[in-house]
C-alpha positions in Angstrom: 17.1 20.6 12.7 15.5 20.5 9.2 11.8 21.3 8.9 9.7 18.1 8.5 8.2 19.4 5.3 11.5 19.2 3.6 11.6 15.4 3.5 10.8 13.8 0.1 7.7 11.7 0.2 6.8 8.9 -2.2 3.1 8.4 -2.8 1.8 5.2 -4.3 -1.7 3.8 -4.8 -2.5 0.8 -2.6 -4.1 -2.3 -4.1 -7.7 -3.1 -3.8 -6.6 -6.0 -1.5 -5.2 -3.4 0.8 -8.6 -1.5 0.8 -7.3 1.0 -1.7 -6.1 4.5 -0.9 -2.6 5.7 -1.0 0.6 5.0 0.9 3.2 7.7 1.8 6.7 6.6 2.5 9.7 8.8 3.6 12.8 7.1 2.2 15.2 9.3 4.3 13.6 8.1 7.6 13.6 4.2 7.7 10.2 2.9 8.7 8.5 6.2 8.4 5.2 5.9 6.5 1.5 6.5 6.6 -1.5 6.2 4.3 -4.8 8.0 3.4 -7.8 7.8 1.2 -6.4 10.4 -1.1 -2.8 11.4 -2.0 -3.4 14.7 -0.1 -4.6 12.9 3.0 -1.6 10.5 2.8 0.8 13.5 2.7 -1.0 15.2 5.6 -0.8 12.0 7.6 2.8 11.3 6.9 3.8 14.7 8.2 2.5 13.6 11.6 4.6 10.4 11.2 7.7 12.4 10.4 7.2 14.5 13.5 6.8 11.4 15.7 9.8 9.7 14.0 12.1 12.7 14.7 10.8 13.0 18.3 11.5 9.3 18.9 15.0 9.5 17.4 15.8 12.5 19.6 14.5 10.7 22.7 16.7 7.7 21.9 19.7 9.9 21.2 19.9 8.9 17.5 21.0 11.1 14.7 18.3 12.5 12.3 19.1 12.2 8.6 19.1 15.3 6.6 16.5 15.5 3.9 17.8 14.3 0.5 17.2 16.2 -2.6 17.1 13.3 -5.1 13.3 12.8 -4.8 10.5 15.3 -5.3 7.3 15.5 -3.4 4.8 13.5 -5.5 
């Protein structure tokens, strides 16, 4: 299994209406996302989300996509 740190993560600022901060989305893992007050916190939080996503997929007997290489960690 690929290491969870290998998955590309897209970081985007959240709007003031969303209370600010940053979102972190993992395009390779549908529905896998998190957020944080800073980009660094969003990345740290999404690493936990990746681990939970992979564990849930394994428990359900679903395949786990390999990390793509078309995005860079932002």
